[in-house]
VOTIPA-717023 format. One line per field, with one value per residue (C-alpha): residue in three letters; x, y, z. Coordinates in Angstrom, 2 decimals. Example, Ala and Ser with C-alpha at 12.3 -4.5 7.8 and 13.67 -1.06 7.14 Angstrom:
% residues 2
residu = (ALA;SER)
east = (12.30;13.67)
north = (-4.50;-1.06)
up = (7.80;7.14)
//
This chain:
% residues 108
residu = (UNK;UNK;UNK;UNK;UNK;UNK;UNK;UNK;UNK;UNK;UNK;UNK;UNK;UNK;UNK;UNK;UNK;UNK;UNK;UNK;UNK;UNK;UNK;UNK;UNK;UNK;UNK;UNK;UNK;UNK;UNK;UNK;UNK;UNK;UNK;UNK;UNK;UNK;UNK;UNK;UNK;UNK;UNK;UNK;UNK;UNK;UNK;UNK;UNK;UNK;UNK;UNK;UNK;UNK;UNK;UNK;UNK;UNK;UNK;UNK;UNK;UNK;UNK;UNK;UNK;UNK;UNK;UNK;UNK;UNK;UNK;UNK;UNK;UNK;UNK;UNK;UNK;UNK;UNK;UNK;UNK;UNK;UNK;UNK;UNK;UNK;UNK;UNK;UNK;UNK;UNK;UNK;UNK;UNK;UNK;UNK;UNK;UNK;UNK;UNK;UNK;UNK;UNK;UNK;UNK;UNK;UNK;UNK)
east = (0.00;1.34;1.26;-1.35;-3.63;-2.54;-3.75;-7.37;-7.54;-6.23;-8.61;-11.81;-11.34;-11.41;-13.56;-16.00;-14.89;-15.44;-18.97;-19.83;-18.33;-20.23;-23.54;-22.10;-21.24;-25.21;-25.46;-22.44;-20.33;-17.17;-16.01;-14.74;-12.29;-10.75;-7.73;-5.16;-5.81;-5.61;-8.37;-8.91;-11.94;-11.72;-13.13;-14.46;-15.64;-12.93;-10.36;-8.41;-7.70;-7.33;-5.46;-6.51;-3.74;-2.18;1.36;2.20;5.81;4.74;1.18;-0.88;-3.04;-2.22;-4.31;-2.92;-5.53;-5.62;-2.17;-1.21;-0.22;-2.14;-1.01;-3.52;-3.00;-5.07;-6.90;-8.36;-10.36;-12.49;-11.58;-10.63;-7.63;-7.52;-5.63;-3.62;-3.70;-7.69;-8.72;-10.92;-11.48;-10.79;-14.61;-14.74;-11.67;-12.42;-16.31;-14.74;-11.89;-14.62;-17.04;-14.27;-13.00;-17.18;-18.01;-21.25;-21.38;-20.82;-21.70;-19.97)
north = (-0.12;3.66;6.83;8.08;4.71;4.69;8.44;7.18;4.56;5.96;9.04;7.15;4.41;7.63;9.46;6.81;5.33;9.41;9.36;6.12;7.16;10.61;8.63;6.67;9.26;10.09;6.81;6.14;8.04;9.50;12.15;11.56;14.38;14.31;16.62;16.85;13.43;11.77;11.18;10.79;9.24;10.58;9.02;11.24;8.87;5.85;8.71;7.53;8.32;6.25;7.59;6.31;7.52;6.58;5.89;6.09;5.37;1.85;1.98;1.16;2.63;3.12;2.99;3.46;2.14;0.79;1.07;-0.87;-0.11;-1.82;-2.10;-2.41;-3.51;-3.08;-6.07;-6.21;-9.26;-6.99;-3.65;-2.48;-1.99;-5.26;-6.04;-9.18;-10.94;-11.19;-10.30;-7.57;-4.33;-0.96;-0.01;-3.49;-3.36;0.24;-0.70;-3.42;-1.21;1.53;-1.36;-2.55;0.81;1.67;-1.59;-2.06;-3.33;-0.69;-1.03;1.51)
up = (-0.35;-0.67;0.86;-0.49;0.44;3.52;4.26;2.88;3.97;7.98;7.49;6.11;9.21;11.59;10.29;10.35;14.10;15.28;13.61;15.54;18.93;18.75;18.63;21.53;23.47;23.92;25.81;27.34;29.74;27.19;24.93;21.60;19.83;16.93;16.05;13.56;12.54;15.94;18.22;22.04;24.04;27.74;30.53;33.68;36.13;36.22;34.29;31.29;28.25;24.73;22.19;18.71;15.65;12.25;12.00;8.39;8.11;9.46;7.72;10.72;13.40;16.56;19.73;23.35;25.54;29.07;29.54;26.74;22.49;19.94;16.10;13.60;10.41;6.65;5.97;2.08;2.86;5.73;3.98;7.71;10.05;12.00;15.23;14.42;17.39;18.00;14.12;15.39;13.44;14.92;15.43;17.43;19.92;20.37;21.47;23.65;25.35;26.09;27.90;30.03;30.54;31.90;33.22;30.26;26.81;24.39;20.99;18.11)
//
């Protein structure tokens, strides 16, 4: 995948994730902010901050959540960025991480 293709896919993935998070934040207690190509998800009760950002040199989306770092690769078959160890898409992985933080099921 070339740089431009990665940028287009990462931008689309993050824009879609932000849209889903904006809708879910109406029902759950967190705030999502998408600024300068990176996204933050913040929690007040049980304070925490997740960061989702593209890493162009390695063509991955990196997620920092629960004091861990996750690196998602593009999967042509699924048409999404996927966490290799679990096969979860970015949306699925973030939904699960938010659910763990809040102690409730979160669907994005």
